[in-house]
Backbone as a chain_set.jsonl record, in Angstrom:
{"seq": "XXXXXXXXXXXXXXXXXXXXXXXXXXXXXXXXXXXXXXXXXXXXXXXXXXXXXXXXXXXXXXXXXXXXXXXXXXX", "coords": {"N": [[106.338, -12.296, -125.874], [107.195, -15.786, -127.068], [106.919, -16.259, -130.092], [107.249, -18.043, -131.54], [107.113, -20.834, -129.99], [105.355, -20.743, -129.238], [103.278, -20.573, -131.659], [103.891, -23.315, -132.086], [103.206, -25.283, -130.33], [101.06, -24.77, -130.415], [99.825, -25.651, -132.655], [100.573, -28.6, -132.556], [99.207, -29.6, -130.059], [100.094, -28.989, -127.46], [100.615, -28.719, -124.454], [100.716, -26.306, -121.952], [101.042, -27.125, -119.599], [102.339, -29.664, -120.261], [104.788, -28.637, -120.53], [105.455, -27.659, -118.227], [105.984, -30.077, -117.27], [107.92, -31.303, -118.456], [109.922, -28.964, -118.024], [109.52, -29.793, -115.35], [108.882, -26.907, -113.622], [106.61, -24.578, -112.233], [102.796, -24.2, -113.204], [103.07, -21.77, -113.695], [105.43, -20.733, -113.55], [106.099, -21.686, -116.365], [104.652, -20.462, -117.892], [105.373, -18.267, -117.888], [107.501, -17.69, -118.928], [107.009, -18.97, -121.061], [105.442, -17.094, -122.136], [107.108, -14.297, -122.366], [107.928, -13.51, -119.85], [109.998, -14.349, -118.117], [113.222, -15.605, -119.505], [113.558, -18.808, -120.421], [115.744, -21.32, -118.957], [118.607, -22.407, -120.667], [119.524, -25.03, -120.758], [117.053, -25.703, -119.978], [115.304, -24.544, -123.09], [117.028, -26.705, -124.464], [115.776, -29.551, -123.349], [112.871, -28.938, -123.956], [112.551, -28.656, -126.541], [114.684, -31.347, -127.268], [112.512, -33.074, -126.482], [109.867, -32.788, -127.688], [109.418, -31.034, -130.16], [111.623, -32.332, -132.286], [112.291, -31.865, -134.519], [112.398, -28.707, -135.509], [114.417, -26.522, -135.334], [115.703, -25.313, -132.765], [116.417, -22.166, -132.302], [114.671, -20.97, -133.872], [112.471, -21.41, -132.218], [112.706, -21.047, -129.699], [113.758, -17.932, -130.336], [113.008, -14.496, -129.859], [110.945, -11.854, -129.561], [111.322, -9.073, -129.978], [113.501, -10.111, -131.969], [112.698, -11.077, -134.291], [110.853, -9.14, -134.602], [112.702, -7.021, -135.279], [114.176, -8.658, -137.742], [112.057, -8.208, -139.436], [111.704, -5.686, -139.788], [114.431, -5.446, -141.595], [113.651, -6.218, -144.149]], "CA": [[105.603, -13.887, -126.072], [107.425, -16.514, -128.237], [105.796, -16.457, -130.221], [107.706, -18.738, -132.672], [107.443, -21.727, -129.633], [103.382, -20.502, -128.761], [102.565, -21.482, -132.754], [104.148, -24.355, -132.138], [102.5, -26.106, -129.383], [99.536, -24.819, -130.627], [99.974, -26.877, -134.127], [101.15, -29.906, -132.607], [98.904, -29.955, -129.569], [101.277, -28.371, -126.436], [99.679, -27.844, -123.35], [101.562, -25.122, -120.995], [100.947, -28.685, -118.52], [103.359, -30.64, -120.732], [106.045, -27.754, -120.97], [105.734, -27.554, -116.983], [106.511, -31.169, -117.065], [109.38, -31.914, -119.572], [111.249, -28.285, -117.481], [110.517, -29.375, -113.562], [107.945, -25.924, -112.561], [105.24, -25.445, -112.415], [102.727, -24.01, -114.121], [103.038, -20.176, -113.608], [106.167, -20.402, -114.122], [106.178, -22.568, -117.476], [103.24, -19.331, -118.175], [105.6, -17.187, -117.66], [108.492, -18.479, -119.945], [106.478, -18.477, -122.492], [105.566, -15.277, -122.336], [108.25, -14.183, -122.366], [108.211, -12.413, -118.628], [110.765, -14.528, -117.643], [113.503, -16.744, -119.917], [114.101, -19.846, -120.017], [117.156, -21.546, -119.386], [119.385, -23.564, -122.66], [119.579, -26.348, -120.524], [115.685, -25.962, -120.179], [114.85, -25.441, -123.697], [116.434, -27.901, -124.541], [114.086, -30.197, -122.724], [111.409, -29.17, -124.28], [112.964, -29.072, -128.357], [114.111, -33.057, -128.257], [111.069, -33.761, -125.772], [108.658, -31.931, -127.991], [110.177, -31.126, -131.352], [113.393, -31.993, -132.579], [112.358, -31.639, -135.994], [112.421, -27.619, -135.203], [115.788, -25.348, -134.753], [115.508, -24.181, -131.19], [116.944, -21.022, -132.648], [113.66, -20.736, -134.322], [111.391, -21.828, -131.259], [113.149, -19.231, -129.142], [113.866, -16.225, -130.405], [112.701, -13.4, -128.883], [109.806, -11.143, -130.436], [112.581, -8.339, -130.416], [114.517, -11.213, -132.876], [111.92, -11.412, -135.377], [110.877, -7.138, -135.68], [114.04, -6.811, -136.445], [113.809, -9.024, -138.635], [110.662, -7.66, -140.3], [112.78, -4.375, -140.595], [115.442, -5.32, -142.431], [112.902, -6.6, -145.158]], "C": [[106.829, -14.442, -127.068], [106.799, -16.968, -128.856], [106.017, -17.941, -131.359], [106.788, -20.255, -131.538], [105.423, -21.425, -129.302], [102.502, -21.079, -130.021], [102.573, -23.266, -132.764], [103.295, -25.559, -131.618], [100.897, -25.383, -129.91], [99.19, -26.192, -132.075], [100.033, -28.076, -133.99], [100.119, -30.641, -130.655], [99.217, -30.107, -128.29], [100.226, -28.244, -125.292], [100.998, -27.066, -122.658], [102.241, -26.837, -120.235], [102.223, -29.38, -118.832], [105.085, -29.631, -120.494], [106.544, -27.349, -119.261], [106.45, -28.96, -116.781], [107.642, -31.804, -116.662], [110.396, -30.47, -118.574], [110.923, -28.104, -115.848], [109.72, -28.305, -112.862], [107.067, -25.775, -112.268], [104.611, -23.791, -113.224], [102.748, -22.379, -114.6], [104.158, -19.281, -114.273], [106.368, -20.43, -115.423], [105.82, -21.069, -118.529], [104.172, -18.647, -118.592], [107.165, -16.172, -118.517], [108.391, -18.218, -120.82], [106.139, -17.025, -122.937], [106.117, -14.46, -122.168], [108.881, -12.758, -121.164], [110.125, -13.467, -118.009], [111.793, -15.627, -118.882], [113.945, -17.987, -119.563], [115.44, -20.078, -120.224], [118.129, -22.287, -120.904], [118.783, -24.93, -122.274], [117.119, -26.564, -120.618], [115.006, -26.158, -122.22], [115.68, -25.927, -124.783], [116.298, -29.436, -124.135], [113.053, -30.282, -123.289], [111.892, -29.428, -126.257], [113.363, -30.301, -128.482], [113.2, -33.43, -127.44], [109.961, -33.089, -127.516], [108.725, -31.274, -130.126], [111.509, -30.91, -131.756], [113.389, -32.056, -133.741], [112.626, -29.874, -136.24], [113.453, -26.842, -134.943], [115.163, -24.728, -132.896], [116.52, -22.706, -131.448], [116.165, -19.889, -132.72], [112.703, -21.023, -132.837], [112.276, -20.881, -130.525], [113.684, -18.559, -129.662], [112.496, -15.829, -130.528], [112.136, -12.892, -130.037], [110.952, -10.265, -130.882], [113.267, -8.574, -131.729], [113.905, -10.185, -134.128], [111.099, -10.084, -135.649], [112.217, -6.861, -136.004], [114.514, -7.497, -137.697], [113.287, -8.428, -139.968], [111.261, -6.496, -140.451], [113.147, -4.034, -141.266], [114.699, -5.071, -143.949], [112.233, -5.625, -145.771]], "O": [[107.4, -13.633, -127.799], [106.082, -17.934, -128.595], [105.119, -18.648, -131.817], [105.856, -20.796, -132.133], [104.551, -22.292, -129.238], [101.478, -21.75, -129.888], [101.779, -24.11, -133.179], [102.839, -26.505, -132.261], [99.787, -25.776, -129.549], [98.512, -27.214, -132.184], [99.697, -28.833, -134.9], [100.314, -31.761, -130.182], [98.827, -31.13, -127.726], [99.137, -27.677, -125.388], [102.159, -27.354, -122.946], [103.328, -27.41, -120.315], [103.06, -29.669, -117.977], [106.213, -30.102, -120.344], [107.648, -26.877, -118.991], [107.494, -28.968, -116.129], [108.159, -32.365, -115.696], [111.565, -30.783, -118.345], [111.366, -27.23, -115.103], [109.651, -28.424, -111.639], [106.378, -26.737, -111.927], [105.233, -22.804, -113.617], [102.463, -21.96, -115.722], [104.219, -18.229, -114.909], [106.796, -19.392, -115.927], [106.439, -20.697, -119.526], [104.041, -18.253, -119.751], [107.594, -15.025, -118.638], [109.099, -17.519, -121.544], [106.506, -16.218, -123.791], [105.491, -13.535, -121.65], [109.617, -11.778, -121.285], [111.143, -12.907, -117.601], [111.112, -16.582, -119.256], [114.614, -18.233, -118.559], [116.198, -19.568, -121.049], [117.753, -22.433, -122.067], [118.019, -25.68, -122.882], [116.331, -27.333, -121.167], [114.511, -27.177, -122.702], [115.318, -25.724, -125.942], [116.818, -30.348, -124.779], [112.306, -31.26, -123.315], [111.471, -30.339, -126.97], [112.884, -30.897, -129.446], [112.926, -34.588, -127.752], [109.524, -34.091, -128.083], [107.841, -31.313, -130.982], [112.267, -29.942, -131.694], [114.466, -32.316, -134.279], [113.144, -29.676, -137.339], [113.214, -26.294, -133.867], [114.409, -23.933, -132.336], [117.325, -22.379, -130.576], [116.284, -18.74, -132.296], [112.048, -19.981, -132.836], [112.449, -19.789, -131.066], [114.779, -18.627, -129.104], [111.446, -16.31, -130.952], [112.474, -13.173, -131.187], [111.549, -10.513, -131.929], [113.593, -7.669, -132.498], [114.308, -9.149, -134.657], [110.677, -9.884, -136.788], [112.618, -6.468, -137.1], [115.171, -6.92, -138.564], [113.805, -8.237, -141.068], [111.353, -6.238, -141.652], [112.924, -2.97, -141.843], [114.956, -4.151, -144.726], [111.505, -5.884, -146.729]]}, "num_chains": 1, "name": "protein.A"}
């Protein structure tokens, strides 16, 4: 799961439907991308950030859990 994206969605009351409309995909596809089953394309990530989270760095929003886990291990 893309924990940072999901957390920001909750904080800002952004729904999966909002994401699906921005990327032009089905609800199932949007949900699978948020869960990390399939990756967002870079253009999709850019659209989501620009439309919903313009003040948050894209690399933070779309950091995968493995990246976060590795950072936690180094500390």
